[in-house]
C-alpha positions in Angstrom: 50.7 34.0 -38.4 48.3 36.3 -36.5 45.3 34.7 -38.3 46.5 31.2 -37.2 47.0 32.4 -33.6 43.5 34.0 -33.6 41.9 30.8 -34.9 43.8 28.8 -32.3 42.6 31.0 -29.4 39.0 31.1 -30.8 39.1 27.3 -30.9 40.3 27.0 -27.3 37.7 29.6 -26.2 34.9 27.6 -28.1 36.1 24.4 -26.5 35.9 26.0 -23.0 32.4 27.3 -23.7 31.2 23.9 -24.7 32.7 22.5 -21.4 31.0 25.1 -19.2 27.5 23.5 -19.1 29.0 20.2 -18.0 30.9 22.0 -15.2 28.0 24.2 -14.2 25.4 21.4 -14.1 27.5 18.6 -12.7 25.4 16.2 -10.6 25.9 15.8 -6.9 28.3 12.9 -6.5 26.3 11.5 -3.6 23.2 11.1 -5.8 23.0 7.9 -7.8 21.2 8.7 -11.1 20.1 5.2 -11.8 18.5 4.8 -8.4 16.9 8.2 -8.6 15.3 7.3 -12.0 14.0 4.0 -10.6 12.4 5.5 -7.5 10.9 8.3 -9.6 9.3 5.6 -11.7 8.2 3.6 -8.7 6.7 6.7 -7.1 4.5 7.2 -10.2 3.5 3.5 -10.2 2.5 3.5 -6.5 0.4 6.7 -6.9 -1.2 5.1 -9.9 -2.2 2.2 -7.6 -4.7 4.5 -5.8 -5.8 6.7 -8.7 -7.0 5.1 -10.9 -6.2 1.5 -10.1 -7.8 0.9 -6.7 -10.6 3.4 -7.6 -11.6 1.2 -10.6 -11.1 -2.0 -8.7 -13.4 -0.9 -5.8 -15.7 1.1 -8.1 -16.6 -2.0 -10.1 -17.3 -4.1 -7.0 -20.0 -1.8 -5.6 -23.5 -1.3 -7.0 -23.9 1.3 -9.8 -25.6 3.8 -7.4 -22.5 4.0 -5.3 -19.7 3.9 -7.9 -18.9 7.7 -7.8 -18.8 7.7 -4.0 -15.9 5.2 -4.1 -14.0 7.2 -6.7 -14.6 10.4 -4.7 -13.4 8.8 -1.5 -10.1 7.7 -3.1 -9.6 11.1 -4.7 -10.3 13.0 -1.5 -8.0 10.7 0.5 -5.2 11.3 -2.0 -5.5 15.1 -1.6 -6.0 15.1 2.2 -3.1 12.8 3.0 -0.8 14.7 0.7 -1.3 18.0 2.6 -1.0 16.3 6.0 2.2 14.6 4.8 3.6 18.0 3.9 2.6 19.7 7.2 3.7 17.2 9.8 3.3 13.5 9.0 6.6 13.0 7.0 8.5 14.6 9.9 6.7 12.4 12.5 7.4 9.2 10.5 10.9 9.7 9.3 12.7 12.3 11.5 14.8 11.3 14.5 12.6 11.0 17.6 12.0 8.3 20.1 11.0 4.6 19.9 7.4 5.6 19.3 7.2 8.6 17.1 9.5 11.0 15.2 10.1 14.7 16.0 8.6 17.8 14.2 12.0 19.0 13.0 11.0 18.4 9.3 7.6 20.1 9.6 6.6 21.6 6.2 9.7 19.7 4.9 11.9 22.1 6.8 15.5 21.8 5.8 14.8 19.9 2.6 16.5 21.3 -0.5 17.3 20.1 -3.9 20.7 18.9 -2.6 19.2 17.0 0.4 20.0 13.3 0.0 18.5 10.1 1.5 20.3 6.9 0.8 21.9 8.3 -2.4 18.6 9.6 -3.9 17.2 13.1 -3.4 15.2 13.3 -0.2 12.3 14.9 -2.0 11.9 11.8 -4.0 12.1 9.6 -0.9 9.5 11.7 0.8 7.2 11.5 -2.2 7.7 7.8 -2.6 6.7 7.3 1.1 3.7 9.6 0.6 2.2 7.3 -2.0 2.2 4.5 0.7 0.5 6.8 3.1 -2.2 7.5 0.5 -3.0 4.0 -0.5 -3.3 2.6 3.1 -6.4 4.5 4.2 -7.8 4.2 0.7 -7.7 0.4 1.1 -10.0 0.8 4.2 -12.7 2.4 2.0 -13.6 -1.1 0.9 -14.8 -2.1 4.3 -17.5 0.6 4.7 -18.4 1.1 1.0 -22.0 2.1 0.2 -23.0 3.2 3.7 -20.6 5.7 5.3 -21.1 9.5 5.2 -18.5 11.3 3.1 -17.8 13.8 6.0 -17.3 10.9 8.4 -15.0 9.2 5.9 -12.9 12.3 5.5 -12.5 12.9 9.2 -11.8 9.2 9.8 -9.1 9.1 7.1 -7.3 12.2 8.4 -7.3 11.1 12.0 -6.4 7.5 11.2 -3.4 8.4 9.1 -2.1 10.7 11.8 -2.7 8.5 14.8 -2.3 5.0 13.4 -0.4 4.9 10.1 2.3 7.4 11.0 3.4 6.0 14.4 3.5 2.5 13.0 5.5 3.7 10.0 8.0 5.2 12.4 8.1 1.9 14.4 9.0 -0.1 11.4 10.9 2.1 8.9 11.7 5.3 10.8 14.0 4.0 13.5 11.4 3.0 16.0 11.3 0.0 18.3 10.2 -2.6 15.8 13.0 -1.7 13.4 15.5 -1.8 16.3 14.2 -5.3 17.1 15.1 -6.4 13.6 11.6 -6.8 12.1 11.5 -7.9 8.5 9.0 -5.8 6.6 10.3 -5.0 3.1 7.4 -3.0 1.6 4.6 -2.8 4.1 3.2 -6.2 5.3 2.7 -4.6 8.7 2.7 -0.9 7.9 0.2 -1.1 5.0 -1.7 -4.4 4.9 -2.1 -5.3 8.6 -3.1 -1.8 9.6 -5.6 -1.4 6.7 -7.0 -4.9 7.2 -7.5 -4.6 10.9 -9.0 -1.1 10.6 -11.4 -2.4 8.0 -12.5 -5.2 10.3 -13.1 -2.8 13.2 -15.0 -0.3 10.9 -17.2 -3.1 9.5 -18.1 -4.2 13.0 -18.8 -0.7 14.3 -20.8 0.6 11.3 -22.7 -2.6 10.7 -24.0 -4.5 7.7 -25.4 -3.0 4.5 -29.1 -3.1 4.0 -30.0 -6.6 2.8 -26.8 -8.3 3.8 -26.4 -11.3 3.9 -29.9 -12.3 2.7 -29.7 -10.4 -0.6 -26.8 -10.8 -3.0 -25.2 -7.4 -3.3 -23.5 -8.0 -6.7 -20.7 -6.0 -8.3 -22.1 -3.8 -11.0 -19.1 -3.7 -13.4 -16.7 -6.6 -13.4 -14.9 -5.2 -16.5 -14.0 -2.1 -14.4 -12.8 -4.3 -11.5 -10.6 -6.5 -13.7 -9.1 -3.4 -15.3 -8.2 -1.9 -11.9 -6.9 -5.3 -10.7 -4.6 -5.7 -13.7 -3.2 -2.2 -13.2 -2.7 -2.9 -9.5 -0.6 -5.9 -10.4 1.7 -3.7 -12.5 1.7 -1.0 -9.9 2.9 -3.4 -7.3 6.2 -3.7 -9.1 6.9 -0.2 -8.0 5.4 -0.8 -4.6 7.7 -3.7 -3.8 10.6 -3.2 -6.2 10.8 0.5 -5.3 11.2 -0.4 -1.7 14.8 -1.5 -2.3 15.4 2.3 -2.9 17.9 1.3 -5.6 18.0 0.0 -9.1 19.7 -3.2 -8.2 19.4 -7.0 -7.8 17.3 -6.6 -4.7 14.7 -4.6 -6.6 14.7 -7.2 -9.4 14.3 -10.1 -7.0 11.5 -8.3 -5.2 9.6 -7.8 -8.5 10.1 -11.5 -9.5 8.9 -12.7 -6.1 5.9 -10.4 -6.3 4.9 -11.7 -9.7 5.3 -15.3 -8.8 3.2 -14.9 -5.6 0.4 -13.1 -7.4 0.2 -15.7 -10.2 0.3 -18.6 -7.8 -2.3 -17.2 -5.5 -4.7 -16.4 -8.4 -4.5 -20.0 -9.6 -5.0 -21.5 -6.2 -8.0 -19.3 -5.5 -9.5 -20.1 -8.9 -9.1 -23.9 -8.4 -10.5 -23.8 -4.9 -13.5 -21.8 -6.1 -14.0 -24.2 -9.1 -14.0 -27.2 -6.7 -16.3 -25.7 -4.2 -18.8 -23.9 -6.4 -18.5 -25.7 -9.7 -17.3 -22.8 -11.8 -14.3 -20.4 -11.6 -15.2 -16.7 -11.5 -13.4 -13.6 -12.7 -14.0 -12.0 -9.3 -12.3 -15.0 -7.7 -9.2 -15.0 -9.8 -8.5 -11.3 -9.4 -9.2 -11.4 -5.7 -6.7 -14.3 -5.4 -4.2 -12.2 -7.3 -4.6 -9.3 -4.9 -4.2 -11.7 -2.0 -0.9 -12.9 -3.4 0.3 -9.4 -3.9 -0.7 -8.3 -0.4 0.8 -11.4 1.3 4.2 -11.2 -0.5 4.7 -7.5 0.2 6.4 -7.8 3.6 8.7 -10.6 2.4 9.3 -9.6 -1.2 12.8 -8.3 -0.8 14.0 -11.1 1.5 13.1 -14.3 -0.4 13.7 -16.1 -3.7 11.2 -17.2 -6.4 10.7 -20.7 -4.9 9.8 -19.2 -1.5 7.5 -16.7 -3.3 5.7 -19.7 -4.9 5.0 -21.3 -1.5 3.9 -18.0 0.0 1.6 -17.3 -3.0 0.0 -20.8 -2.7 -0.6 -20.3 1.0 -2.0 -16.8 0.4 -4.6 -18.2 -2.1 -5.6 -21.0 0.2 -5.7 -19.1 3.5 -7.3 -15.9 2.2 -9.9 -17.9 0.3 -11.1 -19.7 3.4 -10.8 -16.5 5.5 -13.1 -14.6 3.1 -15.7 -17.4 3.1 -15.6 -17.7 6.9 -15.9 -14.0 7.7 -18.7 -13.4 5.2 -20.7 -16.7 5.5 -20.0 -17.8 9.0 -19.4 -14.7 11.0 -21.6 -12.6 8.7 -19.4 -9.6 9.0 -20.0 -7.2 6.1 -16.5 -6.1 5.2 -17.9 -5.1 1.9 -14.9 -5.6 -0.4 -13.0 -8.2 1.7 -10.3 -5.9 3.0 -9.5 -7.8 6.2 -9.5 -11.4 4.8 -7.4 -10.4 1.8 -5.1 -7.6 3.1 -5.3 -8.1 6.9 -5.0 -11.9 6.9 -2.6 -11.8 3.9 -0.4 -9.2 5.7 -0.3 -11.3 8.9 0.6 -14.4 7.0 3.3 -12.7 4.9 4.9 -11.0 7.9 5.2 -14.4 9.7 6.4 -16.3 6.6 9.1 -13.6 6.0 10.7 -14.8 9.2 10.8 -18.3 7.9 11.6 -18.1 4.1 14.2 -15.4 4.5 16.5 -17.8 6.3 19.6 -18.7 4.2 19.4 -22.2 5.7 16.4 -23.1 3.5 18.4 -23.8 0.4 16.4 -23.0 -2.8 13.8 -21.2 -0.7 16.5 -19.1 1.1 16.7 -15.4 1.4 18.5 -13.0 -0.9 20.1 -9.6 -0.4 19.0 -7.9 2.8 18.1 -11.1 4.6 21.5 -12.6 4.6 22.2 -11.5 8.2 18.9 -12.4 9.8 18.6 -14.2 13.1 17.8 -17.9 13.4 14.3 -18.8 12.2 13.0 -19.2 15.7 14.3 -15.9 16.9 13.3 -14.1 13.8 9.8 -15.6 13.9 9.4 -14.4 17.5 10.2 -10.8 16.3 7.7 -11.1 13.5 5.0 -12.4 15.8 5.6 -9.6 18.3 5.2 -7.1 15.5 1.9 -8.7 14.3 0.4 -8.7 17.7 1.5 -5.1 18.5 0.3 -3.6 15.2 -2.9 -5.6 15.3 -3.8 -4.4 18.9 -2.7 -0.8 18.4 -4.6 -0.4 15.1 -7.8 -2.1 16.5 -7.9 0.1 19.6 -7.1 3.4 18.0 -9.4 2.7 15.0 -12.3 1.9 17.4 -11.7 5.1 19.4 -11.5 7.3 16.3 -14.8 5.8 15.0 -16.5 6.5 18.4 -15.4 10.1 18.3 -16.7 10.6 14.8 -20.0 9.0 15.7 -20.4 11.6 18.4 -19.3 14.5 16.1 -21.1 13.9 12.8 -22.4 10.3 12.8 -20.9 7.5 10.8 -23.6 6.2 8.7 -26.0 7.7 6.1 -29.8 7.4 6.7 -31.8 4.4 5.5 -33.3 6.4 2.8 -30.0 7.7 1.6 -28.5 4.2 1.5 -31.4 2.9 -0.5 -31.1 5.8 -3.0 -27.4 5.5 -3.2 -24.4 7.6 -2.1 -23.7 9.1 -5.5 -26.9 11.2 -5.4 -27.3 11.7 -1.7 -23.7 12.6 -0.9 -22.5 14.2 -4.2 -25.6 15.0 -6.3 -24.1 13.1 -9.3 -24.6 9.8 -11.1 -22.0 7.5 -12.4 -24.2 6.5 -15.4 -26.8 8.6 -17.2 -28.6 6.2 -19.5 -30.9 9.0 -20.8 
């Protein structure tokens, strides 16, 4: 009898021991595991968009003597913005403040613990996800002044710009600022990322001036294979960029990814056809540029529209951005080296305005999904979108110009004529991208 009793108690004891890990490591009920896993994945995808995706895309578009300078700039921006985000920028973007900027209560991520929750995911993951957006935005601007800006000037510019331009606008749109209070529709960064980067690129190209030989000499990409590789990975990364902005693993994320894909595919085809008609042959550079235009244009609207609306936006993106690129380079002769403004800036403006139209549930098959069900009438919503476009455009242009003027006085913006001819890889970093010997 005693043996039976002992075995019974040992069995109960063993059962309780097996249960203890489940009791001791039970998850916080306020944290949704599926949403957490999806945003972790999206964070990795968006960081991957800068290193290596954008680096390869831009690196292939410049001449071989400048390829490492582009990779170095993207790498340095990633590191610099990450540290600034930790110190103060996350707090100024997403803590409670006023209509213009957040407070400094979360400086150095003050108060953030493993149990801190933001919208049923750990706040640490939300902060990291938003950091990846803050990284890629100034990295996009690199394409405007590629092959001629000092590395020191680029570093100072990127640091000041992300503090004075990107962070306040992020607070306006996503951190409780005045544009969010007005009801602006910007799902994943049509204003915050693409308009700011595009306008800053245009101002930088105008202030720094043309590359030596532009536009008389064709300054051809040195490695289109590298560019297509980067572009293809950007397409995939954009699923995290737009789909992750739902901050949940749900139907809104799925619809955002579907809209993103349809827009990119449609814009790529439209750009290819227009180029084929105008120049007699379709180019690889053209189709991948059209794809990027479709991705940038759909970003702000991606979570508010259906696939039919995404098709229309993608078609308009391919058409408008194609002619904007040709007009800026061939007519205005502005040397925005890698077409940041006509692709991202014009695309961001177009997508922000169209979000106010195609998100309306009154448009039937083109109507909005999810978040957009409670939007204003098309006219009222479109006025909010237009106010946002004008405000972000003007603020970005003025602050970018001021920052560039300050840097010109401090260290100078542009490398010397001799350094530009020799290439930035050697003159700025004492390295070469290719050693054929």
